[in-house]
C-alpha positions in Angstrom: -9.9 -4.9 -16.5 -10.3 -1.1 -15.7 -12.6 -0.1 -13.4 -14.0 3.3 -13.5 -14.2 5.5 -9.9 -16.1 8.6 -9.9 -13.8 11.6 -9.0 -16.5 12.6 -6.4 -15.9 9.3 -4.1 -12.5 8.8 -2.8 -10.3 6.2 -4.7 -8.8 3.7 -2.8 -5.3 2.9 -2.6 -3.8 -0.4 -1.0 -1.0 0.1 1.2 1.5 -2.9 1.2 3.8 -2.9 4.6 6.5 -1.5 3.0 4.5 1.9 2.5 4.1 2.9 5.4 8.2 2.5 6.0 8.3 4.8 3.4 8.6 8.6 5.6 11.2 6.7 8.3 14.1 6.4 4.9 13.0 9.5 2.9 10.9 12.0 5.6 8.2 12.2 3.3 4.8 12.3 3.9 3.1 9.6 2.1 -0.5 10.4 2.7 -0.1 14.0 1.4 2.2 12.9 -1.7 -0.6 10.1 -2.3 -3.3 13.0 -2.7 -0.7 15.5 -4.7 -0.1 12.5 -6.6 -3.2 11.6 -7.9 -5.0 14.3 -7.6 -8.7 13.5 -5.5 -9.4 12.6 -2.6 -8.1 9.2 -1.2 -9.2 6.3 1.0 -6.3 4.8 2.4 -6.5 0.6 2.9 -4.5 -1.3 4.8 -5.8 -5.1 4.5 -5.7 -7.5 8.0 -2.7 -9.5 6.7 -0.6 -6.6 5.9 -1.6 -5.2 9.5 -0.8 -8.6 11.0 2.8 -8.6 9.4 3.6 -5.4 10.6 2.2 -6.5 14.3 4.6 -9.5 14.1 7.5 -7.1 13.2 6.8 -5.1 15.9 6.7 -7.9 18.3 10.1 -9.5 17.2 13.2 -9.3 15.7 15.9 -6.4 15.6 15.6 -3.6 17.7 15.5 -1.7 14.4 12.8 -3.3 13.0 10.5 -3.5 16.1 11.1 0.5 16.4 10.1 1.0 12.4 7.6 -1.3 12.7 5.9 0.1 15.9 5.9 3.5 13.7 3.9 2.2 10.8 1.6 0.7 12.9 0.9 4.2 14.1 0.7 5.2 10.8 -1.7 3.0 9.6 -3.9 3.9 11.8 -4.8 6.6 9.2 -6.2 3.9 6.9 -9.1 1.9 7.2 -8.4 -1.5 7.7 -10.2 -3.8 5.5 -10.8 -7.6 7.0 -9.8 -10.2 4.5 -9.6 -14.1 4.6 -6.4 -15.3 3.8 -7.1 -18.6 1.9 -3.8 -20.0 2.8 -2.4 -17.5 0.5 1.0 -15.6 1.2 0.7 -11.8 1.7 1.3 -10.1 -1.7 -1.1 -13.0 -3.3 -3.8 -11.4 -1.0 -2.9 -8.1 -2.2 -3.0 -9.2 -5.8 -6.3 -10.7 -5.1 -8.0 -7.9 -3.7 -6.4 -5.1 -5.7 -7.2 -6.7 -9.2 -10.9 -7.5 -7.7 -11.6 -4.0 -6.9 -9.8 -2.3 -9.9 -7.7 -0.2 -7.1 -3.8 0.5 -7.4 -1.6 -0.5 -4.7 1.5 1.2 -2.9 4.4 -0.7 -2.4 8.3 -0.5 -3.1 8.4 -4.8 -3.4 10.1 -5.2 -6.7 8.7 -8.5 -7.1 5.0 -7.6 -6.3 5.3 -4.1 -8.4 6.4 -7.0 -11.6 3.7 -9.4 -10.9 0.8 -6.4 -10.2 1.9 -4.9 -13.3 1.4 -8.3 -15.3 -2.1 -8.4 -14.2 -2.5 -4.5 -15.2 -3.2 -3.1 -11.2 -1.7 0.4 -11.3 1.5 0.5 -9.0 2.4 3.2 -7.1 6.0 3.2 -5.5 8.7 5.8 -4.3 11.5 6.8 -7.0 14.6 7.9 -6.4 14.1 8.1 -2.5 12.5 11.7 -2.8 9.0 11.2 -4.7 6.2 8.9 -5.2 5.3 7.9 -8.8 2.9 5.5 -10.7 3.2 2.7 -13.1 0.0 2.0 -15.1 -3.3 4.4 -15.8 -6.1 4.9 -13.1 -9.8 5.9 -14.8 
């Protein structure tokens, strides 16, 4: 199901938690790279369960992961936080549901989530060859 977006209005892009770790891995400004890749104004969307996932990582676990999650939370401040009811779902299931219902792309490097999104015709943005962003699917 393709949803047409007017070029004048920003295109929503849902970010998975691992998308916010990309700048730590490859020193890439993901926000500017997304604007260049898509050639338009972007509204970066962080779903509330994704933020909760990052907060849990920042609060516990190995010290390196805590630092990375804290950095990701600072990057998340550039995103519009959207409250989403979990309905007993896992975070990936919520991302799938929201992206499909809104007709918007998702930025993720999670291989399983990428396949699941492709299976329902949701465009996926991901890091390719640790150097650039690429899109799999069509955005109207």
